N, C-alpha and C positions, 0 to 999 in steps of 0.2 A: 504494500500500500504506500502510495506516495505521500510524503510529508507535506502538510499544508503550508502555504506562504504566510508570513507574518509581515505586518507593516511596522517598521521601526523608524523612530526619529532620533537622530544622533546630533549632538553638539560636537562640531569638529573645529578645533582651533588650529590656525596656521595656514588656512587656505587663502590664497591671494589672487589666483589667476586661473586661466583656462587649463594650464598645465596641471595645477592642483586638482581641478575637476576631473581631468583624465586619470591622474594617479589614484584618486579616491575611487573612481568608478572601477578601474582595473583591479584594485585591491579587493573590493567587494566581489567582483565577478570571478576572481580566482577562487573564492570560497564557494560561490554559487553562480555558475555561468548563466543561469536564467534570471538572475536578480535584475530588478529595475532600480536605477539610482537617479535621484533628482537632487541636484546640489543647489543650494541657495547661498551663493558667495557673500552677499550683503549681510546675512545674519549668521553665517557660519554653521548652517544646519544642512543635514542630509537626510532626505526621506528615502527609505529603502524598502522594497518589497522582496522578501527573500525567504528561503527555507533555513538559513543559518540562524544561530542564536545571537542575541545582541552582544553577549560577551565575546563571541568569536569575531564578530564584525569589528568591535572596538579594538580587539587585539590586532587584527589585520591592519586597521587604520593606524594604530600606534606604531606598528612595525614599518609602515610606509612613511613614518615621520610626522604624523599628525597626532594631536592630543584629542582623543575621541571618548565620548561618554554617552550613554543612552539617556534619552529624555522621555518623560511620560507624554502621551498624546491626549 
C-alpha cells in the first residue's frame, strides 16, 4: 500500500535567490522524487507535498546548508 502524501510547511533560513530555490527543491526531491515544492523566498517558507516525514525533510535541508524547521499549518 502506498504511503499517503502529507502537506508540510517549513521555515527555511538562508534562502536568497533562485539558486537556493533549486537547491531546496532538489534536496526534497532526493528524498521523494514525486514531492511538490513551493518556495516563498520573501518569507523564507517552503510548502511541500511529500511522503517523507518532516524530520527527514528538515535534515535534508540542513545538510544542503539551510536552517530548516517544521511549522504548524
